[in-house]
C-alpha positions in Angstrom: 205.6 69.2 53.0 202.0 70.1 51.8 200.0 67.3 50.2 200.1 69.1 46.8 203.9 68.9 46.6 203.9 65.2 47.6 201.3 64.4 44.9 203.1 66.4 42.2 206.4 64.5 42.8 204.6 61.3 41.9 204.4 62.5 38.3 208.2 62.3 38.0 209.5 64.0 34.8 206.0 65.0 33.8 205.5 67.0 37.0 206.0 70.4 35.3 203.5 69.6 32.6 200.9 68.3 35.1 201.4 71.4 37.3 200.8 73.7 34.3 197.7 71.8 33.3 196.3 71.9 36.8 197.1 75.6 37.3 195.5 76.4 33.9 192.2 75.2 35.2 192.1 78.3 37.4 194.2 80.9 35.6 196.0 81.4 32.3 199.6 82.2 33.1 200.1 83.2 29.5 197.3 85.8 29.6 198.6 87.1 32.9 202.1 87.4 31.5 200.8 89.3 28.4 198.9 91.7 30.7 202.0 92.4 32.8 203.8 93.1 29.5 201.4 95.8 28.5 201.5 97.4 32.0 205.3 97.3 32.2 206.9 96.8 28.7 210.6 97.6 29.4 211.6 97.1 33.1 215.3 96.7 33.8 214.9 94.9 37.1 212.0 92.6 38.0 211.0 91.1 41.4 208.6 88.1 41.5 207.4 87.9 45.1 206.0 84.4 46.0 207.4 82.7 42.9 206.8 79.2 44.3 208.4 76.5 42.2 209.0 78.8 39.3 206.3 77.9 36.7 205.4 81.6 36.2 209.1 82.6 36.3 209.6 80.6 33.2 207.2 82.9 31.3 208.8 86.1 32.7 212.2 85.0 31.4 210.7 84.6 27.9 208.7 87.9 28.1 211.6 90.0 29.4 214.9 88.7 27.8 216.9 91.8 28.7 215.7 92.2 32.3 217.4 91.1 35.5 214.9 88.9 37.4 214.9 88.1 41.1 212.3 85.4 42.2 211.8 84.9 45.9 209.6 82.9 48.2 209.6 81.9 51.9 209.2 78.2 51.0 212.3 76.0 50.6 211.2 74.6 47.2 211.7 78.0 45.5 212.3 77.6 41.8 212.3 73.8 41.9 210.5 73.4 38.6 212.5 76.1 36.7 214.6 74.4 34.1 215.6 77.4 31.8 219.0 79.1 31.7 220.1 79.5 35.4 221.9 82.8 34.8 218.6 84.5 33.9 217.0 84.3 37.4 218.3 84.7 40.9 216.1 82.5 43.2 216.1 83.2 47.0 214.4 82.2 50.1 213.7 85.5 51.8 210.8 87.6 53.1 209.6 90.8 51.4 210.3 92.7 54.6 213.9 91.5 54.8 214.5 92.2 51.1 213.1 95.7 51.5 215.7 96.5 54.1 218.5 95.2 51.7 217.5 97.0 48.5 214.8 99.7 48.8 213.7 101.2 45.5 215.5 98.6 43.5 212.8 97.2 41.2 211.0 98.7 38.2 208.4 95.9 38.2 207.2 93.8 41.1 204.8 90.9 40.5 202.6 89.5 43.2 200.4 86.7 41.9 198.0 84.9 44.2 200.1 85.5 47.2 198.1 87.8 49.5 195.4 85.3 50.3 198.1 83.1 51.8 199.3 85.8 54.2 197.6 86.2 57.6 195.4 89.3 57.9 197.7 90.9 60.5 200.8 90.6 58.3 199.3 91.9 55.0 200.0 95.6 55.8 203.6 94.9 56.5 204.0 92.8 53.4 202.5 95.5 51.1 204.5 98.2 52.9 207.6 96.2 52.0 206.5 96.0 48.4 206.1 99.8 48.3 209.6 100.2 49.7 211.0 97.9 47.1 209.5 99.7 44.1 211.6 102.2 42.3 210.1 105.7 41.6 207.8 105.3 38.7 207.8 101.5 39.1 204.8 99.2 38.6 203.3 96.6 40.9 201.4 93.9 39.0 199.0 92.5 41.6 196.7 89.5 41.0 194.4 87.5 43.3 191.2 85.4 43.5 187.9 87.1 44.1 185.7 85.9 46.9 182.2 85.1 45.8 179.6 82.2 45.7 180.5 80.7 42.3 181.3 76.9 42.2 184.7 77.7 40.7 185.5 79.8 43.8 184.9 76.9 46.1 187.0 74.6 43.9 189.8 77.2 44.0 189.4 77.5 47.7 189.7 73.7 48.2 192.8 73.5 45.9 194.5 76.3 47.9 193.4 75.1 51.3 194.1 71.4 51.1 196.8 71.1 48.5 199.0 73.9 50.0 197.9 73.4 53.6 197.7 77.1 54.2 194.8 78.8 56.1 193.8 81.1 53.2 191.5 84.1 53.2 190.5 85.8 49.9 189.6 89.4 49.3 187.0 90.7 47.0 188.0 93.2 44.4 186.7 96.1 46.4 188.5 94.9 49.6 191.7 94.6 47.6 191.4 98.1 46.2 190.8 99.5 49.7 193.8 97.6 51.2 196.1 98.7 48.4 194.9 102.3 48.7 195.8 102.3 52.4 199.4 101.5 51.5 200.0 103.1 48.1 197.5 106.0 48.3 194.1 106.8 47.1 193.5 106.1 43.4 196.7 104.1 43.2 195.1 101.5 40.9 195.7 102.8 37.4 194.4 99.7 35.4 192.4 96.6 36.1 192.1 93.3 34.1 190.2 90.0 34.5 192.6 87.2 33.7 191.2 84.2 31.8 189.4 81.9 32.2 187.4 83.0 35.2 185.9 86.2 36.5 187.4 85.5 39.9 190.9 86.3 38.6 191.3 90.0 39.1 194.5 91.9 38.4 195.5 95.5 39.2 198.3 97.8 38.1 199.7 100.1 40.8 202.2 102.8 40.0 204.7 104.0 42.5 204.6 107.7 43.3 
């Protein structure tokens, strides 16, 4: 277990609140959820890839009361902090590649939030190809990650990711992310961009399936 999970469990019943406060230092999940809502207002079936312990899933359930939501991760603690109606979300431990073989073209909206920098360079193409396979025609990928630069907050974010999760992370700049996404989804695939509060480092992109 990563040190971050061990520390959070020490907070007991306050763990979810503390986790939200800590995450809010780096990104506003509420702002990100509102942005997703403007990019994909009425999806029928949603996939959250890399949902972690379910803190962002809670907001998706509120934002999309009529949608079917699948939330997946490769970690065993998937959905651990989700405490809302259990029938609203289907949590699973599964890779994007395996899921793509099961249900290609199944999702109107796929959300990938701060996941790519945890994936080794050599596996990123396979991961994004699986995302493309999972998107329904006309579907939307809402992609968000952390920009690599020299700002003090960047290094604080790096330390939090590296030492609390235990992963060997590698961030992309906005330009590098656009180039990588274009290689999978096609040139000019990014149809909208947004900086997510409170830091410039939080970049988000809307990619539409063709």
